[in-house]
N, C-alpha and C positions, 0 to 999 in steps of 0.2 A: 422634355429630358424625361428619359424615365425613371421610374425611380429606383433602380438596379444600379442606374450609370449614378446617382448619389453617395451610395456606402464606397467606403474606403478599399484597396485595390486588395488590403491583404484582405477583409473580412468577405467581398466578392469569389475569393481565392478559394476561401474552406467552406461558402457556401454550395459551389461544387463537389469538393471532395467529402470523402466518407471518413467522418472524424473516428475511430476507436473506438472510441470511449460513447461516443453517442451511439454506437452499434452495439454496444454493450446494454445501455441503458433502452434501448429503443425495443432488446430482447426481452427484456422487464415488463413492457408496456401489454397489455392482456389482447387492449383495441388492437395491438399491431399483431400478434399473435393469432387473432381470431381470421385473419387474410390464410395463413397459414396450414391451420388445422380445424382440422372439424370440431374438435371439445375440447377446449382452451383449458377448460377447468380441470382436463384431465394431464397437464402437460407437467412433466418431470425436468423441472431445470437444476444443473446442472451449471447455470451461465455466471448467476452473481457473485462480484468480488463481497461476498459481505457474510457478517455471523451472524447466527442465530440463538445464542444462548439468548439466558433472559438476564438481562441487569442486571446489580447487586439489588437486594432487597433494601439494602439501607440507604444506598443510593435514591431509591425512588422515595423512600421516607421523607429525604433529605429535601427533595423536590417540594414533596408533600405540606413539611412544616414551614418550609418558604412561601408556598401559595396559599394556606392556613392562616398565615402570621400578618393582619393590615400591614406592620410596619416594613416587616422583612420582605412580602410583597410588592412597596412602595420603591424601595432601596433597588430590589431588582432589575426596577424599570429605567434605571436611571443608568448614565454612561460608566464605562469602567477607564480605567486607565488606559492609556494607547497603547502599552503592552499588559497588560493584564495589571490585575489587583494583586499586592503584596502579600495579603493573606494565603490567597492562591496558589502565587510562586512558594513562598515558604514551605505550602504542604506538597508541593510538586521536589521541592530540596526533600523531606521527609522520603517522600513515596520512590527516590532513585538511592537513595541511602538504605533504604530498608532493602528493596531487591534487589540493587546491585551494587553494594556499597560505591558509590557514587558521591565524589563528596564537589556539590555543587555550589554557588553561591545565586541567590535568585538576580544581581546583576547580570548575571550570562545565561538569562530566561526571557525569552519573548513571547506570548502568549497570544495567539491569533484565531482565526476560524477553521482551524482542519490543518493538517500537514499540506494538504493542497494549495492551501492560500498561502502558507507560509514559505512554501518550496519558492511560489513565485517573488515572494518580496527578497526573500534572501538573494535571489539571483539579481533582481533587479540592484540590489547592494552590491555585489562582486563583479558584475560582470559588465566589461565596456566593450568596445564596436571594436571588433575584431578578434576576440575573446574566443578561445577552444574552449568546448566542454565536451567530459569523452562521459560514454554511457556506454552498459557492455549489448551483447545483445544474444538472447532477449533482456527486456528491462519491465521496468513499472509502465502499462502502456498509455499512460498520460502526460510523461515525461518529454515526451519528443510532441504531443499537439501543444503544450504549455509555451514550449522555448518556441517554436514556431508564430502562436501566438503573441507571444509578450518581445520576442528579439528577431530584428531582420537582417541583422549585420553581424552575427556569430559564426564559427565556424562549427558544428556539431560531429565529433568523430564516433566511430562505434566498435567494438570490439568484441569478434564471436566468441561466447563461452560455450558453444556446444558443438561436439562432433554429432555432425548431421548425421553419419551412418551406422555410428553405434549407438547416437540418443543418449549421450553420457555428458553430464556437467564435468568443464575442464578446469575451474577456476583453482584448483591443487598443481597437475600438470602446465599450467600457463604463468604461473607466478612469475617466473624471471622474463616472459616474453610478454608482460602484462605491463611490468617495471620498466621493461626498454622501453615498448611503447611511450610509456608519461615522459620518460627520458628525451625520447627525441621530439616529441609533436609539441610537448608541454603545455599540456591544456590548464589554465586558469582554475578549471573545477572537475573533480572527479568524482559523478554520483550514483552512488548504488543504494542496495535494497538488500538487507538480510533482516531473518528470511525474504530470498527473493521472491517476486512477484513478476514471472509465470511459474517458474520450477518450486517454489518451495526449499529450496536451498540454501543453509547457512553458511555463509563464505567463511573460510576456515581462518585462526589465529594470524598464520604463515603471509594468506593469501594480504589482509589488511595489513598487519604489521609491514609488508615488504612494499604492497601501497602506498601509506602515509610516508615511507622512508622517502617514496618518487617522488610523492606533493610536495614534500619538505624541499628540497632540494631545486623542483623547479618553481617555488615560489609560490603556488597553488593554495586550492582547498578537499581536502575529502571530508564530501559529505553523507551520512546513510542515513537512510528514512528506515525506521526500526517502526514502523507500522505494526507488526506481526511479534514483536521482541516478546509481548507477555504467552506465546502461543508455542512456541520451539517445545520439543515433545521430550528431549531428556533434559534430567537434571544439572546435569554437568555446560554448563555456558562457556563460551568463548570470553577468554581475558576483555578484548576486546567492547563486551558488554560492559563493562565498569571502566570503561575511561569517561572522565570527563571532558567538556571542549578546550582546545588549546589554538593556539594562535593557527593552527593549519586543521584542524580538525570539529565539525559539526556536525550534532545530532537531530533529526527530524523527530517528533513523539506525536503521536496519535490518542485521539480520544475514542477512536469510533470501533476499533476491534478489540480490545480488551473489557469493556463495558456497556459493549455494542452503543454505542455512543453515535452511529451512523449519521443522523439525523442532526442530532446534539451536536453540529459542527464548534469543534473546542480543540485546538492541540497547540503543542508549543514546540521553541526550538530551544537548544543547546548550543552557544557563541562566546567565543571570544568579545569581552564588554567592547571591543572596536565597531565590532558587528553589528552587537544588540542596540549600541546607540547610533549604529547609521541606521536601525530600522524603524526607530521611530520616524523619524519623518518620511518615510516611505509609507507606514501604514496608517499613519495619522490621515496621509491621501486617497488612500484605498479602502480600508473594512471602519478606521476612526477608529473604532476598539473592539475588543472580543466581546462575546455575548456575557453581562453581568447575572445575569441567572442560574447559567452554566457554571462558571467560575463559583459560585456562592453553594453551587447544592454539590458540587466535587469536593469544592476547600472541605465542608461541613461529613463528605462521608469518608476522604480519606484521613483524619483529624481521628473520626469517630473508630475508625476502623486497622487503624495501623499499627497500634498497640497489644490489640486483643487477639492478634490471626486471621481475625475474619477479612483483613482485605488477604494477606499469603493465601489462606486456607479458598476464598473466592477462585484466587488464580490459577489455584495447582488444580481447583475441581474442574475447568474451564477448557486446562492443557489436557486432562484425559479425555475430553470427550470429542475435542478435535484430534487427538492421538488415535483414539477406538475408529472414528471416522474416516481418518485416514487409512487407517489398515483396513476394514475392512474393503475400500473403496479400490485400494491398491489389488488387494488379494483377490477381487471380484473382475479387474480388469483383466490379470495375469492370468486368472482361468477359464475367462470368456471371450476375450475381445483381442488376447496375443499383438494387440500392437506394443510395442518400445513404448516406455513411461521414465520417466526422471520419479524416484521416491522424495516423496517430499520429507525434511526435516521438521518441519513446522509449519505455520500457516494454515492456508487452503487447499491449497489447490494442486495438481498432478498434471505435466504438459506431456503430453501422447502424441507420437507421430502417427500418420497416417498413411494410407494408400495415395490417396491422392491430393486435391487442391484442399486444403481445411475450410475454407468458405462452402466448397462446394458439398462437403462432407457432412458440415453442418444442417445445413439447407437440405440435405436429402433424408439425414434423422429425423430432424425436427417434421417432414412432412408425412414419415412412414410411421413415428415410433410414436410422436409428440414429445421426444427427448432432447433437450436443449444444451448444447457445449458450447463454447465459446473460441470461432477462429484466431489461429494463435498470431495471424498477420502484423495486428497490430502490435504487437510486439517486437519486433522485430525481423529482417529479412530470413533468417532461420525457421521462424515459425509459419513460411507461408502452407505447407505440409503437416502442419503441426492442428491441434486442438488445447485449449486450455478446459480441465473440469475440473470444478469449485464442487467438495464437499459442504460447503461451511453453510448453503441454505437450507441444507438436509440433516446436518450433525443431529436433529432431537431425532431424524427420520430414516433411521439405518433401511428398516423394508424398502424406502423409496428409494433408495439407492441401489440398493438391489435389485431392484425391481428395474428401473430405469437400464442399466447395464444389460441385463438378461434382453430385453426388449432392441437392444443394437445389435447384440448376440443374434439373434433368431433373425434379423434382416439380413444383416453382413451372412450369417449361413446362406439366408436363400439369393445372396446373389452370386454368391460361388455356386 
């Protein structure tokens, strides 16, 4: 018997398929890039879905104070409560109240190892065989692989949200159509992202309100992933950014983007108490508990920074950085590439339609220019002839953004 035959059918299936997430991470591997371009050290990458601003100095100091104290460091190596420490949950309540005026109880919070892990846990809690889950097309690249890996007997629905000819984000134009789609198909879960990935568009109040009304009528759940909530460019926020969880509304929150905790895996979910209670037994069987050290450090940082404007000033300055990078990248594309784009409202991305297969475009530009985008196929059917451009990794190096776009422009002109 060969070893491959000993694997599960699901593992064998995934082994032979290209995961869009692994594709993105592969492009972050210099050893892989070396096989494509002559000088990988000259790579200009717009590929990564990650931020590159500095974490708060007070957060770094919080880690230092814990690691330099023998007793605190000893405590940080112990198990946490399965759904997170009470002190950290109380700090989260302060954080949400200060930034968004959300009134939330710590019993409505579960802490985990980032939003990706918590997404899987809450789906395990809510989904039964034959249930339906509704995603936009395009949407976050990892949702579909998570559903395929974790569930073999659910129905995954997709709703196109981009006009492929005009290359326009159509959420507001499709409010009634989307609501009626929910009423007709009756999904157990509607899973959205705002600001979105890959379009970086913010769903409007009207769209989210009508969606929640439809979800309530079919007895389902609206889950919004707010990974980029602190990176919205304008000061005026949609009203649903201040909604607490309720029996039909769940919020996913991430530590990755706002304070550059990408590798310090920590996140939380805000959900009705009956969902949180059910998550405890699931999470105790998967990660056992979230990281104690990260909770201790974030607790200290939030408590030390929330009443003196350090937290709000930090987030405000971070927003300005990404807003500036977004405008520069958008302007450079309009001036030099002439492709249709969806302009961002926040987050890290610009979704651009190209004149050919997105995968082929990415490979050609990488070989000829050393500039790397991400093909759009993994985000949905609408992304086959598109690429996602992330200005996040280059937020501190605007000149590299300009250099990369100009290099692409020169090659395109030669091709014509």
